[in-house]
NUROGU-71150 format. One record per residue (C-alpha): residue number from 1; x, y negated, z; residue in one letter. Coordinates in Angstrom, 3 decimals, decimal comma. Layout:
+-----+----------+----------+----------+----+
:   i :        X :        Y :        Z : aa :
+-----+----------+----------+----------+----+
: NUM :        X :        Y :        Z :  A :
...
+-----+----------+----------+----------+----+
//
This chain:
+-----+----------+----------+----------+----+
:   i :        X :        Y :        Z : aa :
+-----+----------+----------+----------+----+
:   1 : -100,465 :  -11,790 :   21,041 :  X :
:   2 : -103,751 :  -10,491 :   22,476 :  X :
:   3 : -104,565 :   -6,786 :   22,285 :  X :
:   4 : -107,997 :   -5,791 :   21,010 :  X :
:   5 : -109,992 :   -2,961 :   19,443 :  X :
:   6 : -112,634 :   -3,583 :   16,772 :  X :
:   7 : -115,354 :   -1,056 :   15,886 :  X :
:   8 : -118,438 :   -1,360 :   13,716 :  X :
:   9 : -121,266 :    0,899 :   12,586 :  X :
:  10 : -120,120 :    0,752 :    8,958 :  X :
:  11 : -116,704 :    2,249 :    9,670 :  X :
:  12 : -114,398 :   -0,553 :   10,761 :  X :
:  13 : -112,199 :    0,982 :   13,462 :  X :
:  14 : -108,976 :   -0,851 :   14,237 :  X :
:  15 : -106,732 :   -1,222 :   17,275 :  X :
:  16 : -104,193 :   -3,993 :   17,283 :  X :
:  17 : -103,486 :   -7,573 :   18,259 :  X :
:  18 : -104,203 :  -11,129 :   17,193 :  X :
:  19 : -103,455 :  -14,724 :   18,051 :  X :
:  20 : -105,994 :  -16,736 :   20,071 :  X :
:  21 : -108,596 :  -18,090 :   17,686 :  X :
:  22 : -108,195 :  -15,498 :   14,944 :  X :
:  23 : -111,418 :  -13,629 :   14,162 :  X :
:  24 : -109,940 :  -10,116 :   13,922 :  X :
:  25 : -106,637 :   -8,218 :   14,316 :  X :
:  26 : -103,604 :   -9,317 :   12,328 :  X :
:  27 : -101,573 :   -6,175 :   13,019 :  X :
:  28 : -102,087 :   -2,708 :   14,420 :  X :
:  29 : -103,605 :    0,485 :   13,002 :  X :
:  30 : -106,817 :    2,117 :   11,893 :  X :
:  31 : -107,412 :    5,879 :   11,575 :  X :
:  32 : -105,240 :    6,134 :    8,454 :  X :
:  33 : -102,455 :    3,566 :    8,515 :  X :
:  34 : -100,843 :    0,771 :   10,454 :  X :
:  35 :  -98,428 :   -2,111 :   10,168 :  X :
:  36 :  -96,608 :   -4,691 :   12,201 :  X :
:  37 :  -95,071 :   -8,069 :   11,388 :  X :
:  38 :  -91,987 :  -10,144 :   12,017 :  X :
:  39 :  -91,408 :  -13,728 :   10,945 :  X :
:  40 :  -89,364 :  -14,264 :    7,791 :  X :
:  41 :  -87,855 :  -17,544 :    6,603 :  X :
:  42 :  -88,046 :  -17,867 :    2,825 :  X :
:  43 :  -87,538 :  -21,234 :    1,165 :  X :
:  44 :  -91,180 :  -21,941 :    0,326 :  X :
:  45 :  -91,102 :  -25,741 :    0,197 :  X :
:  46 :  -89,600 :  -28,200 :   -2,272 :  X :
:  47 :  -89,352 :  -31,956 :   -1,773 :  X :
:  48 :  -89,262 :  -34,401 :   -4,688 :  X :
:  49 :  -88,247 :  -38,061 :   -4,476 :  X :
:  50 :  -90,526 :  -40,152 :   -6,645 :  X :
:  51 :  -89,605 :  -43,253 :   -8,595 :  X :
:  52 :  -92,381 :  -45,784 :   -7,970 :  X :
:  53 :  -93,209 :  -48,990 :   -9,800 :  X :
:  54 :  -93,042 :  -52,331 :   -8,002 :  X :
:  55 :  -96,617 :  -52,088 :   -6,754 :  X :
:  56 :  -96,086 :  -48,553 :   -5,433 :  X :
:  57 :  -99,181 :  -47,281 :   -7,221 :  X :
:  58 :  -97,516 :  -45,420 :  -10,110 :  X :
:  59 :  -94,663 :  -42,930 :  -10,369 :  X :
:  60 :  -92,396 :  -42,120 :  -13,277 :  X :
:  61 :  -92,408 :  -38,647 :  -14,789 :  X :
:  62 :  -91,168 :  -37,513 :  -18,192 :  X :
:  63 :  -90,463 :  -41,152 :  -19,086 :  X :
:  64 :  -94,054 :  -42,290 :  -18,415 :  X :
:  65 :  -95,692 :  -44,171 :  -15,556 :  X :
:  66 :  -98,546 :  -42,161 :  -14,049 :  X :
:  67 : -100,983 :  -43,452 :  -11,383 :  X :
:  68 : -100,634 :  -41,959 :   -7,914 :  X :
:  69 : -103,865 :  -40,354 :   -6,788 :  X :
:  70 : -105,131 :  -42,082 :   -3,673 :  X :
:  71 : -107,981 :  -41,536 :   -1,275 :  X :
:  72 : -109,022 :  -43,254 :    1,919 :  X :
:  73 : -109,733 :  -40,935 :    4,838 :  X :
:  74 : -111,221 :  -41,774 :    8,210 :  X :
:  75 : -109,703 :  -40,008 :   11,213 :  X :
:  76 : -111,466 :  -39,932 :   14,596 :  X :
:  77 : -108,781 :  -40,881 :   17,138 :  X :
:  78 : -109,501 :  -40,615 :   20,838 :  X :
:  79 : -108,098 :  -43,437 :   22,975 :  X :
:  80 : -109,085 :  -42,692 :   26,554 :  X :
:  81 : -112,888 :  -42,452 :   26,733 :  X :
:  82 : -113,350 :  -44,047 :   23,288 :  X :
:  83 : -113,127 :  -42,439 :   19,835 :  X :
:  84 : -112,138 :  -44,937 :   17,156 :  X :
:  85 : -112,380 :  -44,455 :   13,375 :  X :
:  86 : -108,884 :  -44,997 :   11,948 :  X :
:  87 : -108,597 :  -45,346 :    8,188 :  X :
:  88 : -105,564 :  -44,222 :    6,251 :  X :
:  89 : -104,682 :  -43,911 :    2,567 :  X :
:  90 : -103,429 :  -40,498 :    1,463 :  X :
:  91 : -101,442 :  -40,117 :   -1,742 :  X :
:  92 : -100,886 :  -37,268 :   -4,149 :  X :
:  93 :  -98,795 :  -36,754 :   -7,284 :  X :
:  94 :  -98,544 :  -33,901 :   -9,770 :  X :
:  95 :  -96,100 :  -32,275 :   -7,340 :  X :
:  96 :  -98,377 :  -32,328 :   -4,300 :  X :
:  97 :  -99,103 :  -34,541 :   -1,268 :  X :
:  98 :  -96,959 :  -37,681 :   -1,031 :  X :
:  99 :  -95,402 :  -39,245 :    2,050 :  X :
: 100 :  -94,238 :  -42,855 :    1,927 :  X :
: 101 :  -91,681 :  -44,095 :    4,446 :  X :
: 102 :  -88,740 :  -46,472 :    4,705 :  X :
: 103 :  -86,608 :  -44,130 :    2,609 :  X :
: 104 :  -88,998 :  -43,986 :   -0,335 :  X :
: 105 :  -91,847 :  -41,812 :   -1,565 :  X :
: 106 :  -91,530 :  -38,032 :   -1,287 :  X :
: 107 :  -93,836 :  -35,369 :   -2,685 :  X :
: 108 :  -94,054 :  -31,977 :   -0,996 :  X :
: 109 :  -94,835 :  -28,733 :   -2,832 :  X :
: 110 :  -95,486 :  -25,521 :   -0,892 :  X :
: 111 :  -95,575 :  -21,932 :   -2,153 :  X :
: 112 :  -98,996 :  -21,259 :   -0,601 :  X :
: 113 : -100,459 :  -24,601 :   -1,627 :  X :
: 114 : -104,264 :  -24,633 :   -1,986 :  X :
: 115 : -104,589 :  -20,968 :   -0,891 :  X :
: 116 : -107,310 :  -20,441 :    1,708 :  X :
: 117 : -107,866 :  -16,694 :    1,430 :  X :
: 118 : -105,385 :  -15,201 :    3,887 :  X :
: 119 : -108,107 :  -14,360 :    6,429 :  X :
: 120 : -109,951 :  -12,390 :    3,762 :  X :
: 121 : -106,720 :  -10,538 :    2,933 :  X :
: 122 : -106,127 :   -9,650 :    6,597 :  X :
: 123 : -109,722 :   -8,446 :    6,924 :  X :
: 124 : -109,304 :   -6,154 :    3,925 :  X :
: 125 : -105,948 :   -4,905 :    5,244 :  X :
: 126 : -107,875 :   -3,815 :    8,352 :  X :
: 127 : -110,165 :   -1,734 :    6,130 :  X :
: 128 : -107,495 :   -0,153 :    3,879 :  X :
: 129 : -107,315 :    3,645 :    3,978 :  X :
: 130 : -104,243 :    4,294 :    1,808 :  X :
: 131 : -100,945 :    2,690 :    0,853 :  X :
: 132 : -102,383 :    1,857 :   -2,570 :  X :
: 133 : -105,290 :   -0,072 :   -1,034 :  X :
: 134 : -103,067 :   -1,737 :    1,557 :  X :
: 135 : -100,430 :   -2,836 :   -0,940 :  X :
: 136 : -103,098 :   -4,219 :   -3,276 :  X :
: 137 : -104,031 :   -6,722 :   -0,562 :  X :
: 138 : -100,409 :   -7,729 :    0,093 :  X :
: 139 :  -99,908 :   -8,152 :   -3,661 :  X :
: 140 : -102,616 :  -10,836 :   -3,709 :  X :
: 141 :  -99,981 :  -13,123 :   -2,124 :  X :
: 142 : -102,753 :  -14,607 :   -0,002 :  X :
: 143 : -100,790 :  -14,206 :    3,237 :  X :
: 144 :  -98,192 :  -16,941 :    2,721 :  X :
: 145 :  -95,272 :  -15,343 :    4,559 :  X :
: 146 :  -94,285 :  -12,652 :    7,055 :  X :
: 147 :  -92,445 :   -9,348 :    6,954 :  X :
: 148 :  -94,698 :   -6,272 :    6,903 :  X :
: 149 :  -93,537 :   -2,869 :    8,195 :  X :
: 150 :  -95,971 :   -0,103 :    7,266 :  X :
: 151 :  -96,602 :    3,602 :    8,010 :  X :
: 152 :  -99,516 :    5,951 :    7,341 :  X :
: 153 : -100,866 :    9,425 :    7,995 :  X :
: 154 :  -99,414 :   10,714 :    4,720 :  X :
: 155 :  -95,871 :    9,941 :    5,915 :  X :
: 156 :  -95,357 :    6,882 :    3,712 :  X :
: 157 :  -93,261 :    4,114 :    5,236 :  X :
: 158 :  -92,668 :    0,721 :    3,650 :  X :
: 159 :  -91,244 :   -2,728 :    4,265 :  X :
: 160 :  -92,432 :   -5,718 :    2,251 :  X :
: 161 :  -90,678 :   -9,067 :    2,480 :  X :
: 162 :  -93,959 :  -10,830 :    1,870 :  X :
: 163 :  -93,848 :  -14,500 :    0,889 :  X :
: 164 :  -95,429 :  -16,895 :   -1,590 :  X :
: 165 :  -92,023 :  -18,009 :   -2,847 :  X :
: 166 :  -92,154 :  -20,699 :   -5,538 :  X :
: 167 :  -91,466 :  -19,394 :   -9,037 :  X :
: 168 :  -88,694 :  -21,913 :   -9,567 :  X :
: 169 :  -87,089 :  -22,451 :  -12,978 :  X :
: 170 :  -83,335 :  -21,985 :  -12,978 :  X :
: 171 :  -82,719 :  -25,255 :  -14,837 :  X :
: 172 :  -84,303 :  -28,659 :  -15,300 :  X :
: 173 :  -84,946 :  -30,450 :  -18,571 :  X :
: 174 :  -81,298 :  -31,523 :  -18,662 :  X :
: 175 :  -80,235 :  -27,867 :  -18,434 :  X :
: 176 :  -78,373 :  -28,608 :  -15,202 :  X :
: 177 :  -78,791 :  -26,281 :  -12,249 :  X :
: 178 :  -81,291 :  -27,711 :   -9,782 :  X :
: 179 :  -80,353 :  -28,022 :   -6,124 :  X :
: 180 :  -83,396 :  -26,329 :   -4,635 :  X :
: 181 :  -81,944 :  -26,782 :   -1,142 :  X :
: 182 :  -81,870 :  -30,549 :   -1,517 :  X :
: 183 :  -84,265 :  -33,312 :   -2,510 :  X :
: 184 :  -85,230 :  -32,922 :   -6,166 :  X :
: 185 :  -85,731 :  -35,688 :   -8,734 :  X :
: 186 :  -89,441 :  -36,363 :   -9,063 :  X :
: 187 :  -89,281 :  -37,568 :  -12,663 :  X :
: 188 :  -88,358 :  -34,180 :  -14,183 :  X :
: 189 :  -91,562 :  -32,220 :  -14,930 :  X :
: 190 :  -89,539 :  -29,054 :  -15,630 :  X :
: 191 :  -88,868 :  -28,796 :  -11,884 :  X :
: 192 :  -92,571 :  -28,563 :  -11,011 :  X :
: 193 :  -93,292 :  -24,853 :  -10,699 :  X :
: 194 :  -96,860 :  -23,615 :  -11,136 :  X :
: 195 :  -97,173 :  -20,792 :   -8,627 :  X :
: 196 :  -95,403 :  -18,122 :   -6,585 :  X :
: 197 :  -93,133 :  -15,431 :   -7,963 :  X :
: 198 :  -94,923 :  -12,201 :   -8,904 :  X :
: 199 :  -95,296 :   -9,592 :   -6,170 :  X :
: 200 :  -92,946 :   -7,283 :   -8,071 :  X :
: 201 :  -90,092 :   -9,765 :   -7,545 :  X :
: 202 :  -90,254 :   -9,601 :   -3,727 :  X :
: 203 :  -87,766 :   -7,428 :   -1,807 :  X :
: 204 :  -89,490 :   -4,248 :   -0,689 :  X :
: 205 :  -88,759 :   -0,648 :    0,327 :  X :
: 206 :  -90,976 :    2,421 :    0,034 :  X :
: 207 :  -89,792 :    5,714 :    1,568 :  X :
: 208 :  -86,041 :    4,979 :    1,619 :  X :
: 209 :  -83,645 :    7,938 :    1,681 :  X :
: 210 :  -82,556 :    7,075 :    5,233 :  X :
: 211 :  -86,075 :    7,801 :    6,496 :  X :
: 212 :  -86,346 :    4,629 :    8,556 :  X :
: 213 :  -86,901 :    0,893 :    8,227 :  X :
: 214 :  -86,581 :   -2,083 :   10,532 :  X :
: 215 :  -86,665 :   -5,851 :   10,641 :  X :
: 216 :  -85,654 :   -8,156 :   13,482 :  X :
: 217 :  -86,079 :  -11,579 :   11,847 :  X :
: 218 :  -83,073 :  -10,870 :    9,638 :  X :
: 219 :  -82,305 :  -10,726 :    5,943 :  X :
: 220 :  -84,290 :   -8,069 :    4,047 :  X :
: 221 :  -81,062 :   -6,779 :    2,495 :  X :
: 222 :  -80,290 :   -4,948 :    5,756 :  X :
: 223 :  -83,367 :   -2,874 :    6,460 :  X :
: 224 :  -82,784 :    0,840 :    5,786 :  X :
: 225 :  -79,119 :    1,625 :    6,418 :  X :
: 226 :  -76,090 :    2,203 :    4,218 :  X :
: 227 :  -76,991 :    3,748 :    0,907 :  X :
: 228 :  -80,630 :    2,673 :    1,206 :  X :
: 229 :  -80,362 :   -1,112 :    1,584 :  X :
: 230 :  -81,308 :   -3,354 :   -1,324 :  X :
: 231 :  -78,384 :   -5,231 :   -2,929 :  X :
: 232 :  -78,202 :   -9,009 :   -2,485 :  X :
: 233 :  -78,284 :   -9,314 :   -6,271 :  X :
: 234 :  -81,754 :   -7,744 :   -6,479 :  X :
: 235 :  -83,430 :  -11,168 :   -6,220 :  X :
: 236 :  -82,685 :  -14,479 :   -7,898 :  X :
: 237 :  -80,787 :  -16,954 :   -5,675 :  X :
: 238 :  -83,342 :  -19,714 :   -6,309 :  X :
: 239 :  -85,896 :  -17,631 :   -4,394 :  X :
: 240 :  -84,167 :  -18,776 :   -1,207 :  X :
: 241 :  -84,339 :  -15,442 :    0,654 :  X :
: 242 :  -82,457 :  -15,735 :    3,942 :  X :
: 243 :  -79,163 :  -13,900 :    4,423 :  X :
: 244 :  -78,768 :  -14,258 :    8,194 :  X :
: 245 :  -78,573 :  -11,484 :   10,776 :  X :
: 246 :  -79,697 :  -11,469 :   14,390 :  X :
: 247 :  -78,095 :   -9,486 :   17,181 :  X :
: 248 :  -81,230 :   -7,334 :   17,393 :  X :
: 249 :  -80,856 :   -6,557 :   13,693 :  X :
: 250 :  -77,209 :   -5,578 :   14,019 :  X :
: 251 :  -77,969 :   -3,384 :   17,022 :  X :
: 252 :  -81,032 :   -1,792 :   15,410 :  X :
: 253 :  -79,168 :   -0,912 :   12,250 :  X :
: 254 :  -76,114 :    0,455 :   14,027 :  X :
: 255 :  -78,028 :    2,463 :   16,626 :  X :
: 256 :  -80,402 :    3,994 :   14,069 :  X :
: 257 :  -77,531 :    4,869 :   11,770 :  X :
: 258 :  -75,746 :    6,553 :   14,678 :  X :
: 259 :  -78,899 :    8,423 :   15,698 :  X :
: 260 :  -79,543 :    9,795 :   12,191 :  X :
: 261 :  -75,934 :   10,535 :   11,234 :  X :
: 262 :  -75,435 :   14,171 :   10,230 :  X :
: 263 :  -79,154 :   14,807 :    9,890 :  X :
: 264 :  -80,117 :   13,498 :   13,319 :  X :
: 265 :  -83,758 :   12,728 :   13,988 :  X :
: 266 :  -85,406 :    9,562 :   15,270 :  X :
: 267 :  -87,658 :   11,245 :   17,822 :  X :
: 268 :  -89,690 :    9,266 :   20,334 :  X :
: 269 :  -87,067 :    9,447 :   23,093 :  X :
: 270 :  -84,289 :    8,199 :   20,786 :  X :
: 271 :  -86,467 :    5,447 :   19,365 :  X :
: 272 :  -87,400 :    4,221 :   22,851 :  X :
: 273 :  -83,721 :    4,060 :   23,831 :  X :
: 274 :  -83,032 :    1,961 :   20,758 :  X :
: 275 :  -86,044 :   -0,281 :   21,378 :  X :
: 276 :  -85,052 :   -1,035 :   24,952 :  X :
: 277 :  -81,343 :   -1,408 :   24,240 :  X :
: 278 :  -79,923 :   -4,506 :   25,940 :  X :
: 279 :  -76,492 :   -4,580 :   24,308 :  X :
: 280 :  -74,845 :   -7,274 :   22,191 :  X :
: 281 :  -72,393 :   -6,636 :   19,386 :  X :
: 282 :  -69,411 :   -8,959 :   19,198 :  X :
: 283 :  -70,456 :  -10,336 :   15,840 :  X :
: 284 :  -72,312 :  -13,327 :   14,427 :  X :
: 285 :  -73,216 :  -15,995 :   16,985 :  X :
: 286 :  -71,912 :  -13,844 :   19,869 :  X :
: 287 :  -68,478 :  -13,650 :   18,283 :  X :
: 288 :  -68,559 :  -17,393 :   17,624 :  X :
: 289 :  -69,415 :  -18,072 :   21,253 :  X :
: 290 :  -66,639 :  -15,863 :   22,600 :  X :
: 291 :  -64,081 :  -17,422 :   20,255 :  X :
: 292 :  -65,072 :  -20,855 :   21,503 :  X :
: 293 :  -64,762 :  -19,780 :   25,143 :  X :
: 294 :  -61,332 :  -18,244 :   24,514 :  X :
: 295 :  -60,196 :  -21,537 :   23,037 :  X :
: 296 :  -61,126 :  -23,453 :   26,215 :  X :
: 297 :  -58,148 :  -24,626 :   28,286 :  X :
: 298 :  -59,443 :  -25,017 :   31,855 :  X :
: 299 :  -56,251 :  -26,727 :   33,055 :  X :
: 300 :  -56,487 :  -27,303 :   36,808 :  X :
: 301 :  -60,267 :  -26,955 :   36,878 :  X :
: 302 :  -60,730 :  -23,821 :   38,983 :  X :
: 303 :  -64,494 :  -23,628 :   38,504 :  X :
: 304 :  -64,132 :  -23,906 :   34,732 :  X :
: 305 :  -61,433 :  -21,223 :   34,822 :  X :
: 306 :  -63,732 :  -18,971 :   36,851 :  X :
: 307 :  -66,630 :  -19,552 :   34,433 :  X :
: 308 :  -64,368 :  -18,838 :   31,457 :  X :
: 309 :  -63,184 :  -15,590 :   33,050 :  X :
: 310 :  -66,764 :  -14,530 :   33,768 :  X :
: 311 :  -67,831 :  -15,017 :   30,147 :  X :
: 312 :  -64,722 :  -13,358 :   28,685 :  X :
: 313 :  -65,184 :  -10,450 :   31,089 :  X :
: 314 :  -68,828 :  -10,021 :   30,110 :  X :
: 315 :  -69,630 :   -6,438 :   29,191 :  X :
: 316 :  -71,959 :   -7,675 :   26,414 :  X :
: 317 :  -74,944 :   -6,020 :   28,008 :  X :
: 318 :  -77,966 :   -7,902 :   29,379 :  X :
: 319 :  -78,750 :   -5,212 :   31,959 :  X :
: 320 :  -78,389 :   -7,504 :   35,004 :  X :
: 321 :  -75,470 :   -5,445 :   36,303 :  X :
: 322 :  -72,320 :   -7,231 :   35,164 :  X :
: 323 :  -71,396 :  -10,456 :   37,007 :  X :
: 324 :  -71,097 :  -12,383 :   33,756 :  X :
: 325 :  -74,597 :  -11,621 :   32,460 :  X :
: 326 :  -76,412 :  -14,799 :   33,536 :  X :
: 327 :  -73,735 :  -17,279 :   32,472 :  X :
: 328 :  -72,994 :  -15,509 :   29,195 :  X :
: 329 :  -76,678 :  -15,320 :   28,251 :  X :
: 330 :  -77,324 :  -18,973 :   29,098 :  X :
: 331 :  -74,396 :  -19,971 :   26,908 :  X :
: 332 :  -75,341 :  -17,491 :   24,204 :  X :
: 333 :  -78,846 :  -18,973 :   23,968 :  X :
: 334 :  -77,444 :  -22,203 :   22,517 :  X :
: 335 :  -75,358 :  -20,365 :   19,924 :  X :
: 336 :  -78,277 :  -18,110 :   19,029 :  X :
: 337 :  -80,578 :  -21,119 :   18,509 :  X :
: 338 :  -78,129 :  -22,918 :   16,252 :  X :
: 339 :  -77,497 :  -19,724 :   14,278 :  X :
: 340 :  -81,218 :  -19,102 :   13,758 :  X :
: 341 :  -81,682 :  -22,520 :   12,173 :  X :
: 342 :  -79,298 :  -21,602 :    9,358 :  X :
: 343 :  -80,133 :  -19,418 :    6,385 :  X :
+-----+----------+----------+----------+----+
//
C-alpha cells in the first residue's frame, strides 16, 4: 500500500492508500466517511469439463453439438533482444473461456466475468458523502470481491462481505445436487448461471447492537460478537462463503468482547492495545500444531527433545520475550499457511 492524499478544485478531498499503478485511492476517508478492506475468499469460479467431438471443434450441450468459438491471437514475446509474434488459438464456449490440455477441455466461468467498471466504482466511492451513496456503489457489484468495513460522521458503521458470487442454481436438469466445489459437467445448460447473486443476498451488518465490527480475513459470520453475529444459515451453501477463522480474528473477537462486556467502551487506548496484541489463542491451526508437537517422541535425540520442550513451553505470545517464540512461530507459519488454503 502507498499512502496518498487527493484534492481537486471541484471538491474531491480524500486521504488514503492505493496499490502501485492504481489511479486513485482504494481505501481511506474523505470529509464525511471512510472505509478499509480485507481480502475475502468466496467461491467465485466454476469449472466445467466439456465433451468434445473427435475433431475437437464442437462441444455437446443439452444433447446438441455446438461449435466452439475460436479466435487466433498474436502475442508479442520477447526472447532476448528480439520480440517475436507468437500465434495462438483461444477457445470459448457458452460457459466462458476454454482451456485444452492433456486431461481434456475445461471451461472457466467467473463471477465478475466481463465486468470492467470497478475503477469507476472506486472513484465514486471516493466521492460519496453518505452511507446511502456509498452503499449504492457497492451494490453495483462492480468491485469483484473484498470485505468493506465502513464508518461515517453520522455514527453509522457497516461491514459488507462484498463479492460477485455466482447465482448458482441448487440443482441441475437431472434434479441432482450439483457439486459446485468440483468440476461440473459441461453438457448440462442448467448449471450455467447468468450473473452474480443480488446485493441483498450478501452477508452484511449495519450498526450491530454490539457497537463494533471487525474482519481479519475470516468468515463473515464472526464479525460483531455474540448476539450480533449473522447465523451461518443466512446465506445459501452454494454461495461458497468461507467458514474459516484466523488467529487474528479469534483474538479480535475475544478482546473486543472482553473490552465491551458490562457496557465497556472501545476508546482509542483500548483499541490500540487490541490492534497491537501479539497473543495467540490455542485454537485452530495453533492447536493443531501443538497437538502434533505433543505427539512427537524424541527418543534419544536430545536436540529434538529440547526443540519440543521449547515449543510446548511457548507462552503463545509473539513479543520476543519467551525463549520459544522464534521456533514456535517458524513452525506455526507452516500450519497457518495450510489452514489458510482451506475454506
